[in-house]
TORKOLPA-842796 format. One record per residue (C-alpha): residue in one letter; x, y, z; chain. Coordinates in steps of 0.1 Angstrom, whole numbers, always signed. Layout:
N
<marmi><r>A</r><x>X</x><y>Y</y><z>Z</z><c>A</c></marmi>
...
//
This chain:
91
<marmi><r>M</r><x>+1041</x><y>+542</y><z>-306</z><c>A</c></marmi>
<marmi><r>A</r><x>+1010</x><y>+539</y><z>-327</z><c>A</c></marmi>
<marmi><r>G</r><x>+976</x><y>+540</y><z>-309</z><c>A</c></marmi>
<marmi><r>R</r><x>+987</x><y>+559</y><z>-278</z><c>A</c></marmi>
<marmi><r>L</r><x>+976</x><y>+594</y><z>-272</z><c>A</c></marmi>
<marmi><r>S</r><x>+1000</x><y>+620</y><z>-259</z><c>A</c></marmi>
<marmi><r>E</r><x>+993</x><y>+640</y><z>-228</z><c>A</c></marmi>
<marmi><r>K</r><x>+984</x><y>+670</y><z>-250</z><c>A</c></marmi>
<marmi><r>E</r><x>+959</x><y>+650</y><z>-270</z><c>A</c></marmi>
<marmi><r>S</r><x>+943</x><y>+632</y><z>-241</z><c>A</c></marmi>
<marmi><r>L</r><x>+935</x><y>+663</y><z>-220</z><c>A</c></marmi>
<marmi><r>P</r><x>+907</x><y>+676</y><z>-243</z><c>A</c></marmi>
<marmi><r>L</r><x>+893</x><y>+641</y><z>-245</z><c>A</c></marmi>
<marmi><r>L</r><x>+892</x><y>+639</y><z>-207</z><c>A</c></marmi>
<marmi><r>I</r><x>+875</x><y>+673</y><z>-204</z><c>A</c></marmi>
<marmi><r>A</r><x>+849</x><y>+663</y><z>-230</z><c>A</c></marmi>
<marmi><r>L</r><x>+843</x><y>+630</y><z>-211</z><c>A</c></marmi>
<marmi><r>A</r><x>+838</x><y>+649</y><z>-178</z><c>A</c></marmi>
<marmi><r>Q</r><x>+814</x><y>+674</y><z>-194</z><c>A</c></marmi>
<marmi><r>F</r><x>+794</x><y>+646</y><z>-211</z><c>A</c></marmi>
<marmi><r>S</r><x>+792</x><y>+628</y><z>-178</z><c>A</c></marmi>
<marmi><r>S</r><x>+780</x><y>+659</y><z>-159</z><c>A</c></marmi>
<marmi><r>L</r><x>+754</x><y>+666</y><z>-187</z><c>A</c></marmi>
<marmi><r>I</r><x>+740</x><y>+631</y><z>-182</z><c>A</c></marmi>
<marmi><r>V</r><x>+737</x><y>+636</y><z>-144</z><c>A</c></marmi>
<marmi><r>I</r><x>+721</x><y>+670</y><z>-150</z><c>A</c></marmi>
<marmi><r>A</r><x>+696</x><y>+655</y><z>-175</z><c>A</c></marmi>
<marmi><r>I</r><x>+687</x><y>+626</y><z>-152</z><c>A</c></marmi>
<marmi><r>G</r><x>+684</x><y>+650</y><z>-122</z><c>A</c></marmi>
<marmi><r>A</r><x>+662</x><y>+674</y><z>-141</z><c>A</c></marmi>
<marmi><r>A</r><x>+639</x><y>+645</y><z>-151</z><c>A</c></marmi>
<marmi><r>K</r><x>+637</x><y>+632</y><z>-115</z><c>A</c></marmi>
<marmi><r>M</r><x>+630</x><y>+668</y><z>-103</z><c>A</c></marmi>
<marmi><r>G</r><x>+603</x><y>+673</y><z>-130</z><c>A</c></marmi>
<marmi><r>F</r><x>+585</x><y>+641</y><z>-120</z><c>A</c></marmi>
<marmi><r>L</r><x>+590</x><y>+647</y><z>-82</z><c>A</c></marmi>
<marmi><r>E</r><x>+609</x><y>+615</y><z>-79</z><c>A</c></marmi>
<marmi><r>S</r><x>+642</x><y>+626</y><z>-62</z><c>A</c></marmi>
<marmi><r>Y</r><x>+648</x><y>+658</y><z>-44</z><c>A</c></marmi>
<marmi><r>A</r><x>+685</x><y>+650</y><z>-38</z><c>A</c></marmi>
<marmi><r>M</r><x>+691</x><y>+642</y><z>-75</z><c>A</c></marmi>
<marmi><r>G</r><x>+673</x><y>+674</y><z>-86</z><c>A</c></marmi>
<marmi><r>R</r><x>+694</x><y>+694</y><z>-62</z><c>A</c></marmi>
<marmi><r>T</r><x>+726</x><y>+678</y><z>-74</z><c>A</c></marmi>
<marmi><r>A</r><x>+717</x><y>+685</y><z>-110</z><c>A</c></marmi>
<marmi><r>A</r><x>+709</x><y>+722</y><z>-102</z><c>A</c></marmi>
<marmi><r>I</r><x>+742</x><y>+726</y><z>-84</z><c>A</c></marmi>
<marmi><r>L</r><x>+761</x><y>+710</y><z>-113</z><c>A</c></marmi>
<marmi><r>A</r><x>+743</x><y>+733</y><z>-138</z><c>A</c></marmi>
<marmi><r>C</r><x>+756</x><y>+763</y><z>-118</z><c>A</c></marmi>
<marmi><r>L</r><x>+792</x><y>+753</y><z>-121</z><c>A</c></marmi>
<marmi><r>P</r><x>+807</x><y>+773</y><z>-150</z><c>A</c></marmi>
<marmi><r>F</r><x>+833</x><y>+748</y><z>-162</z><c>A</c></marmi>
<marmi><r>V</r><x>+813</x><y>+716</y><z>-158</z><c>A</c></marmi>
<marmi><r>T</r><x>+790</x><y>+722</y><z>-187</z><c>A</c></marmi>
<marmi><r>P</r><x>+797</x><y>+737</y><z>-221</z><c>A</c></marmi>
<marmi><r>F</r><x>+764</x><y>+756</y><z>-218</z><c>A</c></marmi>
<marmi><r>V</r><x>+774</x><y>+782</y><z>-192</z><c>A</c></marmi>
<marmi><r>F</r><x>+750</x><y>+810</y><z>-202</z><c>A</c></marmi>
<marmi><r>I</r><x>+721</x><y>+786</y><z>-201</z><c>A</c></marmi>
<marmi><r>G</r><x>+732</x><y>+764</y><z>-172</z><c>A</c></marmi>
<marmi><r>I</r><x>+738</x><y>+791</y><z>-145</z><c>A</c></marmi>
<marmi><r>P</r><x>+704</x><y>+809</y><z>-148</z><c>A</c></marmi>
<marmi><r>F</r><x>+685</x><y>+776</y><z>-149</z><c>A</c></marmi>
<marmi><r>G</r><x>+706</x><y>+761</y><z>-121</z><c>A</c></marmi>
<marmi><r>V</r><x>+699</x><y>+791</y><z>-98</z><c>A</c></marmi>
<marmi><r>W</r><x>+662</x><y>+790</y><z>-107</z><c>A</c></marmi>
<marmi><r>S</r><x>+661</x><y>+753</y><z>-99</z><c>A</c></marmi>
<marmi><r>L</r><x>+678</x><y>+759</y><z>-66</z><c>A</c></marmi>
<marmi><r>R</r><x>+654</x><y>+786</y><z>-57</z><c>A</c></marmi>
<marmi><r>L</r><x>+624</x><y>+764</y><z>-66</z><c>A</c></marmi>
<marmi><r>L</r><x>+638</x><y>+735</y><z>-46</z><c>A</c></marmi>
<marmi><r>A</r><x>+642</x><y>+758</y><z>-15</z><c>A</c></marmi>
<marmi><r>D</r><x>+605</x><y>+766</y><z>-15</z><c>A</c></marmi>
<marmi><r>P</r><x>+587</x><y>+748</y><z>+14</z><c>A</c></marmi>
<marmi><r>E</r><x>+557</x><y>+740</y><z>-9</z><c>A</c></marmi>
<marmi><r>I</r><x>+579</x><y>+722</y><z>-34</z><c>A</c></marmi>
<marmi><r>I</r><x>+596</x><y>+702</y><z>-6</z><c>A</c></marmi>
<marmi><r>R</r><x>+562</x><y>+692</y><z>+7</z><c>A</c></marmi>
<marmi><r>A</r><x>+552</x><y>+681</y><z>-28</z><c>A</c></marmi>
<marmi><r>F</r><x>+583</x><y>+659</y><z>-30</z><c>A</c></marmi>
<marmi><r>H</r><x>+575</x><y>+643</y><z>+3</z><c>A</c></marmi>
<marmi><r>T</r><x>+538</x><y>+638</y><z>-6</z><c>A</c></marmi>
<marmi><r>V</r><x>+546</x><y>+620</y><z>-38</z><c>A</c></marmi>
<marmi><r>V</r><x>+572</x><y>+599</y><z>-21</z><c>A</c></marmi>
<marmi><r>E</r><x>+548</x><y>+589</y><z>+6</z><c>A</c></marmi>
<marmi><r>R</r><x>+521</x><y>+581</y><z>-19</z><c>A</c></marmi>
<marmi><r>R</r><x>+545</x><y>+559</y><z>-39</z><c>A</c></marmi>
<marmi><r>K</r><x>+555</x><y>+540</y><z>-7</z><c>A</c></marmi>
<marmi><r>S</r><x>+519</x><y>+533</y><z>+3</z><c>A</c></marmi>
<marmi><r>A</r><x>+509</x><y>+521</y><z>-32</z><c>A</c></marmi>
//
């Protein structure tokens, strides 16, 4: 039947779609972390970057993901997130 993908043809497409979706989440999370907007989204992005089969950039994603997780565990960084959130609520 024309127009239908076989199971063999659809698997790479599904993998690419999953990787693309995870890259979008990582990019949004990195931006939120950089602007101190969302600690949870930054942490989610860092964890996703550490997973080897989630992104096609394994050798870049793992070191930056671990580095981000270490930064996000720092009490001073956590305080900075809370300070910015409180300032935005009062504004």
